[in-house]
C-alpha positions as CSV (number, residue, x, y, z in Angstrom):
1,X,26.2,-1.8,17.3
2,X,26.1,-4.2,20.1
3,X,26.4,-4.0,23.8
4,X,30.1,-4.0,24.9
5,X,29.4,-5.3,28.4
6,X,27.2,-8.3,27.7
7,X,29.5,-10.9,29.2
8,X,29.1,-13.4,32.1
9,X,32.0,-12.1,34.2
10,X,30.5,-11.7,37.7
11,X,33.3,-9.3,38.6
12,X,32.0,-6.8,36.1
13,X,30.8,-3.7,38.0
14,X,27.4,-3.1,36.4
15,X,25.5,-0.4,38.2
16,X,23.0,1.0,35.7
17,X,21.3,4.3,36.2
18,X,17.8,4.1,37.8
19,X,16.3,6.7,35.5
20,X,12.6,6.4,34.4
21,X,12.0,5.7,30.8
22,X,12.7,8.8,28.7
23,X,10.1,8.4,26.0
24,X,10.5,10.6,22.9
25,X,7.6,9.2,20.9
26,X,5.1,6.3,21.1
27,X,2.2,5.2,18.9
28,X,0.5,2.0,17.9
29,X,3.6,0.7,16.0
30,X,6.8,2.1,17.5
31,X,8.3,3.5,20.7
32,X,11.3,5.8,20.6
33,X,13.4,6.4,23.7
34,X,16.5,8.2,24.9
35,X,18.7,5.5,26.4
36,X,20.9,6.6,29.3
37,X,24.6,5.9,29.3
38,X,25.5,2.9,31.6
39,X,22.4,0.8,30.7
40,X,22.7,-2.3,28.5
41,X,20.4,-2.4,25.5
42,X,19.7,-6.1,26.0
43,X,20.4,-8.4,28.9
44,X,23.8,-10.0,29.4
45,X,24.5,-13.7,30.0
46,X,24.6,-13.5,33.8
47,X,21.9,-12.7,36.3
48,X,23.4,-9.5,37.4
49,X,23.3,-8.2,33.8
50,X,19.5,-8.7,33.4
51,X,18.5,-5.1,33.8
52,X,18.5,-3.4,30.4
53,X,16.5,-1.0,28.3
54,X,14.8,-3.9,26.5
55,X,13.5,-5.3,29.9
56,X,12.4,-1.9,31.1
57,X,10.5,-1.2,27.9
58,X,8.9,-4.6,27.9
59,X,7.7,-4.1,31.4
60,X,5.7,-1.0,30.4
61,X,5.0,-2.1,26.8
62,X,4.7,-5.9,26.7
63,X,4.6,-6.2,22.9
64,X,7.9,-4.3,22.4
65,X,10.4,-6.0,20.1
66,X,14.1,-5.3,19.7
67,X,15.2,-3.6,16.4
68,X,18.8,-2.4,17.1
69,X,21.2,-1.7,20.0
70,X,23.5,0.9,21.4
71,X,26.7,0.1,23.4
72,X,26.1,0.2,27.1
73,X,28.3,3.3,27.5
74,X,26.5,5.2,24.7
75,X,23.4,7.3,25.3
76,X,20.7,8.4,22.8
77,X,17.9,7.5,20.5
78,X,16.7,3.9,20.2
79,X,13.5,2.6,18.5
80,X,11.6,-0.5,19.3
81,X,8.8,-2.1,17.3
82,X,5.4,-2.7,19.0
83,X,4.2,-5.2,16.5
84,X,5.9,-8.0,14.5
85,X,5.2,-6.0,11.3
86,X,6.8,-2.9,12.7
87,X,9.9,-4.8,13.8
88,X,10.3,-6.4,10.4
89,X,9.8,-3.1,8.6
90,X,12.4,-1.3,10.8
91,X,14.9,-4.2,10.6
92,X,14.6,-4.0,6.8
93,X,15.3,-0.3,6.9
94,X,18.5,-0.9,8.8
95,X,19.5,-3.7,6.5
96,X,19.0,-1.5,3.4
97,X,20.8,1.4,5.2
98,X,17.7,3.6,4.9
99,X,17.9,4.6,8.5
100,X,19.9,7.8,9.0
101,X,21.8,8.0,12.3
102,X,23.7,10.9,13.7
103,X,26.0,10.8,16.7
104,X,27.7,13.5,18.7
105,X,31.1,12.7,20.2
106,X,33.9,14.6,22.0
107,X,37.3,13.3,21.0
108,X,40.8,13.8,22.2
109,X,42.9,16.5,20.5
110,X,42.1,19.2,18.0
111,X,40.9,17.9,14.6
112,X,42.5,19.9,11.8
113,X,40.0,19.2,8.9
114,X,36.4,20.3,8.8
115,X,35.1,17.0,7.6
116,X,36.2,13.6,6.3
117,X,35.4,10.0,5.5
118,X,36.7,6.8,7.2
119,X,36.6,3.5,5.3
120,X,38.2,0.8,7.5
121,X,37.0,-2.8,7.7
122,X,36.4,-4.1,11.3
123,X,36.2,-7.4,13.1
124,X,36.4,-8.7,16.7
125,X,39.8,-8.7,18.3
126,X,39.4,-12.3,19.7
127,X,42.2,-12.3,22.3
128,X,40.8,-9.0,23.6
129,X,37.1,-9.2,22.9
130,X,34.8,-7.4,23.0
131,X,37.3,-5.0,21.5
132,X,37.2,-4.6,17.7
133,X,40.1,-3.8,15.4
134,X,40.9,-3.0,11.8
135,X,41.5,-6.1,9.7
136,X,41.9,-5.9,6.0
137,X,41.7,-9.7,5.4
138,X,38.6,-10.7,7.3
139,X,37.1,-7.4,8.5
140,X,33.6,-6.4,7.4
141,X,33.2,-3.1,5.5
142,X,32.7,-0.1,7.8
143,X,32.2,3.5,6.7
144,X,31.8,6.6,8.8
145,X,31.5,10.2,7.6
146,X,32.3,13.0,10.1
147,X,32.1,16.7,10.5
148,X,33.9,18.9,13.0
149,X,31.6,21.0,15.2
150,X,34.0,22.9,17.4
151,X,37.3,22.8,19.3
152,X,36.8,22.6,23.1
153,X,39.8,23.0,25.5
154,X,42.1,20.8,23.5
155,X,39.3,18.4,22.5
156,X,37.0,18.4,19.5
157,X,33.2,18.0,19.3
158,X,32.3,15.9,16.3
159,X,29.1,14.9,14.4
160,X,29.4,11.4,13.2
161,X,27.4,9.7,10.4
162,X,27.8,5.9,10.3
163,X,26.9,4.4,7.0
164,X,27.3,0.9,8.4
165,X,26.6,-0.4,11.9
166,X,29.5,-2.5,13.1
167,X,30.2,-3.1,16.7
168,X,32.3,-0.3,18.2
169,X,32.5,1.2,14.7
170,X,32.6,4.9,15.8
171,X,34.9,4.2,18.7
172,X,37.5,2.3,16.6
173,X,37.3,4.7,13.6
174,X,37.9,7.7,15.8
175,X,40.9,5.9,17.4
176,X,42.3,5.1,14.0
177,X,42.4,8.7,12.9
178,X,44.2,9.6,16.1
179,X,41.3,11.0,18.1
180,X,39.8,8.5,20.5
181,X,36.5,9.3,22.1
182,X,36.8,10.8,25.5
183,X,36.0,8.4,28.4
184,X,36.2,5.3,26.3
185,X,37.1,2.4,28.6
186,X,38.3,0.2,25.7
187,X,40.2,2.5,23.4
188,X,41.2,5.7,25.2
189,X,44.3,5.8,27.3
190,X,45.8,8.3,29.8
191,X,44.0,11.6,30.1
192,X,41.7,10.8,27.3
193,X,40.2,8.0,29.4
194,X,39.7,10.0,32.6
195,X,36.2,11.3,31.9
196,X,33.0,10.3,33.8
197,X,31.4,8.6,30.8
198,X,32.0,7.7,27.2
199,X,31.4,11.0,25.3
200,X,29.3,9.4,22.6
201,X,25.6,10.1,22.1
202,X,23.1,9.0,19.4
203,X,21.7,12.4,18.7
204,X,19.1,11.6,16.0
205,X,17.4,8.8,14.0
206,X,15.5,9.3,10.8
207,X,13.2,6.5,9.7
208,X,10.0,5.7,7.8
209,X,7.0,4.8,9.9
210,X,6.2,1.1,9.5
211,X,2.5,1.7,9.0
212,X,2.2,5.1,7.2
213,X,5.5,5.2,5.4
214,X,5.9,8.8,6.6
215,X,9.4,10.0,7.2
216,X,10.1,10.8,10.9
217,X,13.0,12.4,12.6
218,X,13.7,11.8,16.3
219,X,16.2,13.7,18.5
220,X,17.6,13.5,22.0
221,X,19.5,16.4,23.5
222,X,23.2,15.8,24.0
223,X,23.9,15.3,27.8
224,X,27.5,16.5,27.7
């Protein structure tokens, strides 16, 4: 999933949080962090979009290498490689869908079912990029499993399990089942949009350590 705000528009109001690095785990091969909402994963194309998690991590850990991204508005667990071998190994786990990712979201409305599957192909909506949309002709496969956690004041807390990693996948899939994620600046409208942040958080990431092969599970507490 790529950053949604990495564009050169100087009018874009980018005011990332000035939080210190929230390190969940670090060893000789990997570093795992909790990315705050409002911070780009990688730099944008303009000078005012240079501040990002990648830059902050590299300042403290000069050998850090990018493995994956979260949208600017999404918080939660991200892993970086600290060696070329670790980066290649982690990238391969993503490509083979061996990484297990879990997200928590609050969505608009009360979801009736306890769980479900979404299988809708996605591609960029070019006239409105970086928005994505469902396209059965040229869209790339995108699958998400979900489970209802609880109803909260006319909204629903959901646990989401993406099987693929398309840009804005969870945001579009929730929109398509009639329950946009609260606070989403691209896909929510009306009262569903009037929240202080996008209510989407990468809660956990399960991977195999690049050196030992040991299974590891990392979590970040949900901030909403």
